[in-house]
BADRENGU-809185 format. One line per field, with one value per residue (C-alpha): x, y, z. Coordinates in steps of 0.5 Angstrom, whole numbers, plus 500, padded with zeros to 3 digits. Layout:
// residues N
x c(X, ...)
y c(Y, ...)
z c(Z, ...)
// end
This chain:
// residues 335
x c(924, 921, 916, 914, 913, 908, 905, 903, 901, 907, 910, 906, 909, 912, 911, 918, 917, 910, 913, 918, 913, 907, 912, 915, 908, 904, 898, 895, 896, 890, 891, 898, 895, 889, 884, 878, 880, 875, 876, 870, 869, 871, 865, 865, 865, 859, 856, 861, 866, 861, 860, 867, 868, 862, 865, 872, 869, 865, 871, 875, 877, 879, 886, 885, 882, 887, 892, 888, 889, 896, 897, 894, 898, 904, 902, 900, 907, 910, 906, 907, 915, 916, 910, 904, 908, 912, 906, 901, 902, 901, 895, 892, 893, 891, 884, 883, 884, 879, 874, 874, 873, 867, 864, 863, 861, 854, 852, 853, 857, 862, 861, 862, 869, 872, 867, 871, 878, 876, 873, 880, 884, 880, 880, 888, 888, 884, 888, 894, 891, 890, 897, 899, 894, 890, 883, 878, 881, 881, 874, 872, 876, 872, 866, 868, 870, 863, 860, 864, 863, 855, 856, 860, 855, 860, 858, 865, 869, 863, 864, 871, 871, 866, 870, 876, 872, 871, 878, 877, 872, 876, 882, 877, 875, 868, 870, 863, 860, 866, 864, 857, 859, 863, 857, 853, 859, 858, 850, 852, 855, 850, 851, 857, 864, 870, 873, 879, 874, 870, 876, 878, 872, 871, 879, 877, 871, 875, 880, 874, 871, 877, 878, 870, 872, 868, 873, 868, 865, 872, 875, 869, 870, 877, 875, 870, 876, 881, 875, 874, 882, 884, 890, 897, 901, 898, 895, 892, 885, 884, 877, 879, 886, 886, 886, 893, 891, 893, 894, 901, 898, 892, 897, 900, 893, 891, 897, 895, 888, 890, 895, 889, 885, 892, 892, 899, 898, 899, 907, 908, 903, 907, 914, 911, 908, 915, 919, 914, 913, 914, 920, 917, 911, 915, 909, 906, 913, 913, 906, 908, 914, 909, 904, 910, 912, 904, 904, 911, 908, 902, 907, 911, 917, 920, 926, 923, 918, 923, 927, 921, 919, 926, 925, 918, 920, 926, 921, 916, 921, 922, 915, 914, 908, 904, 899, 905, 909, 903, 902, 909, 910, 904, 907, 914, 910, 908, 916)
y c(517, 510, 512, 518, 515, 510, 515, 519, 513, 514, 507, 501, 497, 491, 484, 484, 491, 489, 483, 487, 493, 488, 485, 492, 495, 490, 490, 486, 486, 489, 495, 496, 497, 501, 495, 493, 490, 484, 481, 478, 470, 468, 466, 458, 457, 453, 447, 442, 447, 449, 441, 440, 445, 442, 435, 438, 442, 436, 431, 435, 430, 431, 431, 437, 441, 439, 441, 448, 449, 447, 452, 457, 455, 456, 463, 464, 462, 466, 472, 473, 472, 476, 480, 481, 485, 479, 474, 478, 474, 467, 470, 472, 466, 462, 465, 465, 457, 456, 461, 457, 451, 453, 457, 451, 446, 444, 440, 442, 436, 438, 446, 446, 444, 448, 454, 453, 453, 459, 463, 461, 464, 470, 472, 471, 475, 481, 482, 482, 487, 491, 491, 493, 499, 496, 498, 497, 490, 488, 490, 486, 480, 480, 480, 474, 470, 472, 469, 463, 462, 462, 457, 453, 453, 455, 461, 461, 463, 468, 471, 471, 475, 480, 481, 483, 487, 491, 493, 496, 501, 503, 505, 509, 513, 509, 505, 505, 502, 497, 495, 494, 489, 485, 485, 482, 477, 475, 474, 470, 465, 465, 459, 456, 458, 455, 459, 462, 465, 468, 471, 474, 477, 480, 482, 486, 489, 491, 495, 498, 500, 504, 507, 509, 512, 507, 506, 502, 497, 496, 494, 489, 486, 485, 481, 477, 475, 473, 469, 465, 464, 457, 456, 453, 455, 452, 458, 455, 454, 447, 449, 456, 455, 463, 464, 464, 466, 464, 468, 471, 474, 476, 480, 483, 485, 487, 492, 495, 496, 499, 504, 506, 508, 511, 506, 506, 498, 498, 499, 493, 488, 490, 488, 482, 480, 482, 477, 471, 473, 468, 471, 468, 473, 479, 483, 482, 484, 490, 492, 490, 496, 501, 499, 500, 507, 509, 507, 511, 517, 517, 517, 523, 518, 520, 517, 510, 512, 513, 507, 503, 506, 505, 497, 498, 501, 496, 490, 494, 495, 487, 486, 492, 493, 500, 499, 499, 504, 509, 508, 509, 515, 518, 516, 519, 526, 526, 526)
z c(191, 190, 196, 193, 186, 190, 194, 188, 183, 179, 180, 182, 188, 185, 189, 191, 195, 197, 201, 205, 206, 209, 214, 216, 216, 219, 213, 208, 201, 200, 205, 202, 195, 197, 194, 198, 205, 204, 197, 194, 194, 187, 183, 182, 175, 174, 178, 177, 180, 185, 187, 187, 192, 196, 196, 198, 204, 206, 206, 211, 216, 223, 221, 217, 222, 227, 222, 222, 229, 229, 224, 229, 235, 231, 229, 236, 239, 234, 235, 243, 241, 235, 234, 229, 224, 221, 220, 216, 210, 214, 218, 211, 208, 214, 215, 207, 207, 213, 210, 204, 208, 211, 206, 202, 208, 207, 213, 221, 222, 217, 219, 226, 227, 221, 224, 231, 228, 224, 231, 234, 228, 227, 234, 234, 227, 230, 236, 232, 228, 234, 236, 228, 229, 223, 227, 221, 220, 227, 227, 221, 224, 230, 227, 223, 229, 232, 226, 226, 234, 233, 227, 231, 237, 241, 247, 250, 243, 242, 249, 248, 241, 244, 250, 246, 241, 247, 247, 240, 242, 249, 245, 240, 246, 248, 254, 256, 250, 250, 258, 255, 250, 255, 260, 254, 253, 260, 259, 253, 257, 262, 267, 262, 261, 264, 271, 267, 261, 267, 270, 264, 263, 270, 269, 262, 265, 271, 266, 262, 268, 270, 263, 264, 271, 275, 281, 285, 280, 277, 284, 285, 278, 280, 286, 282, 277, 283, 286, 279, 277, 279, 283, 281, 275, 269, 265, 259, 259, 256, 253, 251, 248, 246, 254, 258, 265, 272, 278, 276, 270, 274, 278, 273, 270, 277, 277, 270, 273, 279, 276, 271, 278, 281, 287, 290, 291, 283, 283, 288, 284, 278, 280, 283, 276, 273, 277, 275, 268, 262, 258, 252, 252, 250, 248, 255, 259, 255, 257, 265, 264, 261, 266, 272, 268, 269, 276, 277, 274, 278, 284, 281, 281, 274, 274, 276, 270, 265, 267, 266, 259, 256, 258, 255, 248, 247, 248, 244, 238, 238, 237, 232, 237, 234, 240, 245, 242, 242, 249, 251, 247, 251, 257, 255, 254, 261, 263)
// end
């Protein structure tokens, strides 16, 4: 009855139920209540209030920026283990605080560290929005991340945001346009960028080439990614904290691309990746099982595909991933 009255405008959603629904649906308060997705910046009440905000922003210390980055890191850890739907309120508040600090910072010395922190947080928020199925919110967050990266004069963060934004285009049915954006991100880096970021960009290029039915270019990009990835088990990029990538992760990504291409080597590569996958990356493990289901379906191995889909669905339910559940449903329809 409550749901019916909310939908028909006969009853307003109380704050108590709004909190529950935001976490359940993975939406912001504005999206839930039908308000504009981006709220206008509050108008400063006269010059005194404006100067107070400017003074406050200019005094943001290194410890405060570290606190912002630590909060992003905590949200990133919670996201990969529990999923994005449970974090919508925390992520919204975090971005709001960072934007406020940046909006009133005047000089470059004060703006750059805050802008860099905002670029990293916005990219994380955008990927969470993709996972929750909130495509428009994801796009807006990527645009915010790109603006912040330009403000911070950080081409690595800009390239990464562009590369992830390409996935929005791919899932909207425009993989060729997404591929152009990824290649533009590579041009943004030029001769710069860490080896892990380059491996990530090449692997993303390979995936979008596969979606765009360009198998030869896809395999060339995979080879380029394998040639860039540093050796060893370390997966965190010290220069790009949003990047988790090592040989094992790349093997999983390679298996995903090969399954999209219908290559028989996909199954072997994906089972190897599953053996060494970090159990704390719950959503990533769900993705491996979905990739295996796809690869088994390509080989008409329906019992194996069904087994993998059950595992994928179980893990996707733990994280509340709308994106993965949609993919699992599409694969299930092929059984």
